[in-house]
N, C-alpha and C positions, 0 to 999 in steps of 0.2 A: 321439144327440141326444136331447132330453128326452121324456118320456112325453107331455107336453103340446104342444098346438100353439102356434104364436104367436098366432093370432087367436081362439083360443077358451079360455074358462076351465076351470079344473078342475071335475070331477064330484065327487058325494059319495063314490061308491066307489072314487075313486083311490088314497086312503090304503091300502086293503088290498091293492092290487096292486103296491104298491111294496116291493121287498125289499132294502134297501141292504146291500151285502156289504162296506161301508168301515168302519174306525174311526173316520172323521171327517177333519178338516183338521189339516196340521201348523201350525208356528207361522209359517210364511209363508203360509197360507191355502191351499196346494195339497193335492190329495187324497193320502191316505197310501198308497191302493193304487197310485197311479201312482208314488209316491216309491220304492215297492219294486219298480219295473220290471215290473209286471203289467198295466199299463195303468189306464184310468179305471174307477171303479165305475158302476154304472147310475145312482146318485144324482148322480154328479159329472162324468157325461158331458159336460154342458154346459160345464164348465170348459175344453174343448178350444178355445173360441173365445177364451178369455183369453191364450193362449200368444204370440200376436203383437201384443198391445196392450201397450205398455210404460207407457202413462200411467195405468193402473189399478194402484192400490196395493194391497198385501196386506191393509191394514186395510180399504180399500173392498171388497175379496173377501170378507174375514171378515163384514163388516157385511152383504152382501148376503145372508147365509144366516140371518138373523135374523128373517126374515118368516114369513107364513103363507100367503099367497095370491099368485099370479103368474100372468101371461098369458104368461110365457116371457122370454127375455133377448134383447137386441138385440146383433147383431155388432159394431156400431160401438162402443158403450159397455160391452158384456158386464154390462150393469145389468139390473134388473127393468122389463119393460115395462109393469107394472101402473100405475105412477105416475112416469114418467120426468120429471116437474116437480120431483122432489126430495124429496116425503114418500113414500117407498117403503113399501108393505105388502105384505111379501113372502108368497109363497104357502107351502103346506105343505111341498112338495119341497125349496125353497130354504132353509125354517126348519130342515130336519133337517141341513144342512150346519154342524155345529157342529165347533169344535176338540176334539181330544182332551183328556180331563179331566186328564192329566198334564203337559200342556204349557202354560204361561202365554202369552197373546198378547202378542207384542211391539208396543209402542206405535210407532206411524209417523205422521208428521203432513206427510208429503210424497211425493214420487214415490220409488217404489222403484227407483231407477236406479243404475247401474255408477258414475256421477260421485259420487252420495250416498254408495255404498259405499266410495269412495276417501277422500271427505271424513271418513268415520266412521274409516276407518283411520288417517288423517293426525291426526285429534283423538285417537285412542288413543296415538299414537306421541307427540304434544304432551304428552298427560298423564304418559306414562311419563318423558319428558325432565324435566318439571317436577317430578315425584317424585324422580328421580335428582338434580336440581340441589338439592331441598331435603335431601337426604340428604347431599349433599357439603357443604352450608353448614352442616348441624348437625355434620358431622364437623370441619371446619375451625373451628367456634366451640368445640367441646370441646377441639380441640387447642391452640387459642390460649388457653383457660382452664388447660389442664393446664401449657403453658409458662409463663403469667403466674404461677401458683402456684410454680412450680420456681424462676423468677427471686426471687420474694419470699422463699422459704426459703433460697436461696443466698445473698440480702442480709442476711437476718437472721443467718444462720450466720456470714457475713463479718464483720457487726458484732460478733457475739458473739466471735469470735476476737480483733479488734482490741481490745475491751474487755478482755479477759483479758489481751493482751500487753501493753496499757498499765497494767494493774493490777501485773503481775509487775515491770514495770520501775520503777514507783512503790515497791513494796515492796522491791526490790533497792536502789535509791537511798538510800531511808529506812534500810535496814539497814547500809549501808555508812557513812551519816552518823552513826548510832548507835555504830557501832565506832570511828569516829574521835574522838567526843564521850568515849566511856568508854574510851578507850585507856589502858593502864597506865603509870604515870610511868616515866622513863627509867631504865635500870639505872644505879646508882652506879659499877658497874665498867666503863661503856662509855666510849670515848674523848671523846664529846661532853660528857658529864657532867663528866668530869674537867678538860676545857678550861673549861667554864663556872666550875667552882670555882677553878681557877687564876686565871681572868681577874678574879674578884671580889676573891680575896685581894690582887691586884696593886693594884686600885683602892682597897682599904682601905691598903695600905702608901703609896701615892701621896698620900692624904688625909692621913695622919699626918706624912708627910714636909714637907707643904705647910702645917702648922699655923701657923708663923711667920708666914705671909703671909694670914693669915686676914681681916684688915681689907681688904687690897687686893682679896682675892677678892671679900668681900661687896660692896665698890664696883663692882667689874667686874660681878658679877651683877645689881646694881641698875641698873647702865646698860643691860645687856642687856635687863632687863624693860621699862625705858622705850623702848627702841629697838623691842621687839616690839609694844608697845602703839602706839607711833606708826604703825609698818607696819600694824598691823590697822585702825588708824582710816584710814589712806591707802587701804587696799584697800577698806574699806567706802565710803568717799567715791568711790572709782572705780567701784565696782559701781553705786552710786546714779547716777553720771552715765551709765554705760553703759546703764542700765535707761531714764534719760530719753531717752537718744539713740535707743534701740531703740523705745520709744514714740512718739518724734516720727517716726521713719522709717515706722513702722507707719500711723500716721496720714496721712503723705503719700502713702504707696502706695495706698491705698484704705479703703473703708469696714471698718475692723477690727472694728466691733461686728457689722456684718452677717456677716462671716467666722467671728466667734465663735458666733454664734447657729446659723449653718450646722453648725458642728462639734458644737456641743450638740445639736442635733436628729439629727445622725447617730450620735451616742453613744447617745442615749436609744432610738432604734430598733433598735440592735444587740443580739441575742440571744447573749450569751457562753456559751461551753461548752467541753468538751475539745477540739473540733476547731476552735473559734474562740476562742482565748485572748485575754484582755486584757492590758496593758501599761501602763506609766507613761506613756509617749508617747501613747497611745491617748484618754487621758483629757483634755477640755477645761479645762485649768486656767485660771482667770481673771486671769492674768497676762500680760505682753508676752513675747514669744519673744525668744531670743537672735539674734544676727546670722545663725547657720546655720540658724534657724527651729526650734530646740528649746527644751524647758523642763526645767530639772533641779530636782532636789529642794530645792536651797538657793534656787531662785527663788521658791518658794511661800511668802511671808513676809506678814505682814499689812501691811506698809508697801508692798509691791508690788501686793497686790490692792487697797487702798484707791487707790492712784495709777492702776491700771487702770480703775477705775470713775470716777475724778475725771476722768482724761483724756478719756474717751468722754462724760462729761456735758458737758464744755465743747464738743465738737465733733459729737456725735451726737444726744444725747438731745433729743427736741423737747419733751416734757413731764415734769415730775417723776414723775408716774404711771408713764410707761413706763420709768423706772429702776427704781420699786420693783417693777413686775412682773419685770423681769428679775433684780433681786437675790432676789425669791421665788422664782424659778424656780432659781437657783443654789443656795439654801438646800434646796430640795427634792432637787436633783440629788446634792449631797454630803451628805445626811442621814445619820447613824450607822447607821441600820437597813439603808441599802443598802452603805456601806462597811464591813461587818463581814468577819471573815475567813472566815464561813461562807456568804456571799452570793456568787453567780457572779462579781459585778464585781471582786472580790478573790481569789475562791478559784481563778480560772482564769487567774491572772497566772502563765504559764509551768509548765515541768515539771522545771526544773533544780534542783539543791540549793540554789544561791545565790539563788532566787528568793524564798526566805523572809524575805530582806532586803529585796527589793524590795516585797513585799507589806507588810511593815512600814512602809516609807517611804510607800506609798500611803496606809494607814491615818492615819498621822500628818499627812501632808499635806491630806488630807481633813477632819480635825479642826481644822487651822489655817484651812482656809476656812470651815467652818461657822461656828466662832467669830468669825471677822472679819465676816461676811456678817450674822450675828445682832446683832452689834454695831452694824452700819451701819443695819439695819432698825430698831433701837429708837432711834436718833437722829433 
């Protein structure tokens, strides 16, 4: 028990008689001497009444030792009796119960109970799980970034390989075409050359043998020319009639102008490239299509273009300004700057050797369209 009684105050000579043999309190507020199984020291003997009181925290125990004067401690609360109302002025004996200098006091704001120890352990486990989850998330994010970078590198390498293969194919086709163009003339000693020479000699002999019938031959040739001219005129008339019939059928089937404008919008929005090449059939030519829905190179003529706009003017245009706007858009679409061999609209027309002819046909047809449309705008 304490040197002091419970009902008497301390004397002035008491401090000289107290000789503590302890190093102070540990971080839980207990006597260090007792913690080493040697029992309480004389200074901390009164802490024996705290052992069976669970609602007194270590923080309260440590705060109890901060005073200077005391009339003892109560067994009920194990607190200083000097002022049990709450404003404690501790005695000199309790004031010497300091914690060790090398141990920082542990903050505690509640009851030091087994339940709180379990809660603290659970909180530490949750913190550990949160840290582990964060590490896993960072590892997954890094792994996804590496996979994405690898996919991009593979796609870039694949695109480079495709471009290189395409370039080699184009070079090989161009080389073969140049070889055919610059092929040496046939050997005079070959059978084919000898056959051509003999055929020419036979034709000359036949011409000399038929010299007596030159007038009759000339008349026959003149008749043939007349017949050919008549046939050409008949074919042209038949083509015009067919064009008119196609226009009438298109106008009866539905709004041909609206369908043409939709095709123009699709063509303007398309980005042509090596992977998405252009062709003659993809271009919205301002002419009526054939019965099978196709447009050929011979169909793009000034007469057919004017007939296309005139037929739509009678049926579809609401105002003259609407026609002018559509004609202006057609002139912009087929401008020579867009339909040049170096632009993508023409340069991407196929990859075959014979496509040079198609590209030339597209350029010529676009020139016919722009000249016809400009003439319509000036009138």
